[in-house]
N, C-alpha and C positions, 0 to 999 in steps of 0.2 A: 640513113641520112648521107647524102652525097658530100664528098669532100670539096671544099671551095677551091677553085683554081683561079687565083687572082689574075694571072696573065691572060686568061681568056676573056676578061672583062673588056668591053669596047672602050672603056675609059682610057686604057693605056695605049690604044691605037688611034686616038683622036688628035687632031691638030691642037685643040685646046689644051690637052694634057702636055704635049711637047712644049707649048709656050709657057704654061704655068710651071712646069718642071724647071725650065731655065731660070725663071724668076726666083723660085725657091732656092736654087743653088746659089744664085747671085746674092740673094738676101743673107744667106748663111756664110758668105765669104768662101764658098767652095770647100768648107771644112765640116767634118762630122760634128753634129751638135752634142754628141755624148761626151765630148771633151777628150777623146783619145788622141787627138792631134793628127789623125789621118785625113787624107783628102776624101771628100764625099763623092761617091759614084752613084748613089741611089737617092731617090726622093720617096719618103715613106708616108703613108697615111697614119697619123697618130691614132685616130679612131678608124679601124678597118672598114672598108667598103661594105663587107658582109654584115657589119654591125650598124650600118646606117651612116657611116662617116661621110662628110661632104667631099666629093671627088676633086673639086677645083678650088676649094677655099684655102688660101695660104695659111690661115691659122690652124688648119688641120694637116699641114705638111711640114716635114722636117727632113733635113739633109743628113744622110748616114753613109759611113763607109760600108763596104761589103761585109766585113766581119760583124760589125755592130748590127747591121740590118739582119743578118742571119741569126744573130743571137736574139734579136727582138722577135723574129719569126718563131723561134723555139719557145720563147716565153709566152707568146700568144697561143701556140699550139697546146701548151700545158694547161690552158684555160678552156679547151674545147668541151670539157665535161659540163660547163655551164649551158652550152647549147645542145648537148646530147639529150636524147629522150630518156636516158637512164636516171632515175631518181635515187639519190644516195643518202642512206641513213648512217651517221657516224655514231657507233655505240662505244662509249668511253666509260672507264671505271678503273679502279685500282687492281693491281695483280691479285688474283684470287677471287675476284668478283665473277659471277656467272654471266659473262658477256654473251657466250653462245646460247645460254638459256633465254636471254632476252631476244636474241636473233630468232630463235625458234618460235617465240611468241609473235614476232612481227612478220615472219615469212608468210607470203601469200601463195606463191607457187614454188614449192621446193625444187621442182624439176628444172626451172628456168631462172629463178632468182639467183643472183651472184652473191657469194659470201667470201670476204677476204679477211682471214684471221690467222694470226701467227701460229696458234696451236694446230689448226687444220693444215697449214703449210708443212709444219714439222711432221705431222702424222702421215702426210702424203709422201714424204721423202724417206723417213726413217721408220722402219717396222718396230712396233712395240712401244713407241714414244707416245706419251699422253700430254706432256706439258713442254712447250718450247723452252721454258725457263730452266729445264733440267739438262738441256743439251750442252755439250762442251763448246768451247769458243768457235772452233772451225765449223762444226755442224750448225751452230746457231747462226753463223754468218751466211751459210748456204741457205738456210730456211728464210733468213731475212732478205736475201737477194731475190728469192722467188716472190715473196710478199711485195717487195719494192717494185719488181717488174709488173706485177698485177696492178699496183697503184699507179704506176707510170702509164700503163695502158688506159686505166680509168680516167686519168687526167686528160688524156688525148681523146677521150670519147670513144675508145675502142673497148668493147666488152664482148665476151663470148656469148653465143646463142642470142644475141641482140636482147639481152636481159633488160627489162624495164625497171628493175629494182636491184639495188646493190646495198649490202650491209657490210660496212667496214668497221672492224673493231680496233680499239687501241687502248693500251694502258699507259700512254704518255699523258701526263696531266696538262700538257700544252697542245694536245692533238688538234683541237678546234682552230688553232692559229695557223696550221700549215697543211692540214689534210683537206681534201675536197669533201663537201657535204651540202645537202639541202636542209637536213634536219639533224639535230643532235639529241641523242637519248643517253642520259647518264644512269649508270647502274652503280650504286654506292651502298653496300651493305654495312659500312662502318668498320673502322679499324678493329674494335673488339671482336666482331663476328669473324673477321679473317684470322685474327690471332687464335681464336677458339678453334677454327677449322684446322689450323696448323697443330695446335696442342692435341687435338683428338685424332690426328692422322689423316684427316680428309684432304689436306693439302700438304705437299712436300715442305720441308723446313725452310727451303730457300724463299718461300713466299713471305715469311716473317720479315726478312730484311727488305724485300722488294716492296711490300706494302708500307713499311715504315718510311722508305725513301719517297714513295708516291705521296703520302699524306704530308710529309715534311715539305715537299716541293709545293704542294697546294697551299700550305700555311705560309710559306715564304712568299708566294705570289698573292696571298690574302684573297683567294678566290672563293666566292660563294660559300658553300657548305663547309669549306675547309676551316672556317673560323670555329665551328663547333667541335672540330677535331683537335684543337689545341690541348684541351684537357686529356683527351685520349692519348695523345703523343706523350704528354708528361707522365701519364699512368704507365704507358709501355716502358718509358725510360726507367721509372721506379722499379718496375718488375725486373728489368735487365739487371739493375744494381743488386737486387735482393736474391737473384737466381743463383 
């Protein structure tokens, strides 16, 4: 998919644009409409031309200073994933849930499908590591930076191998509010199942605390299946007191 080059559009080289641009600047008093107090140098299309925005309609034009215009361009660029051919599945669940197992179920072409996962990032960087949750602070930050770069590229519609499918995992209970996706798949084995995996040694001890935090955050937000976990959280608290 080719990159849109706004300046190459004949709209910006027309006499009509030059006339409408002056009118828009005059209407806005020559100031940036974002309220920064700077003089406006640019006239921006609120709905971009590549998205079907009207080129000469004053209601689709706003006066911006150069810094605010650049910032808006970056914001728009971070939404390129919506127009990209790559379809994104967001796989969410508590720490200790088998998110990668769900990814393996959904994979269509393992050779080309893109998977972005914290544990995979950690394993790619640090030999012998299985869980990113077990990393020390500095190593965890390094792995997180790799994951964030991959997500940043995904937001801009830039994916390796021109992958048509991407599977992005997250153990953040609010992931669907800030990560790009077309479909969300939730993997929730339930708090008792995760605590049992910790007790039997299938998961490191750190997952007990991480899972409790996750379910508590879901309950605090009162989201969906979190309501049924209230009793489970109280049970876990009772177990802590009697341990």
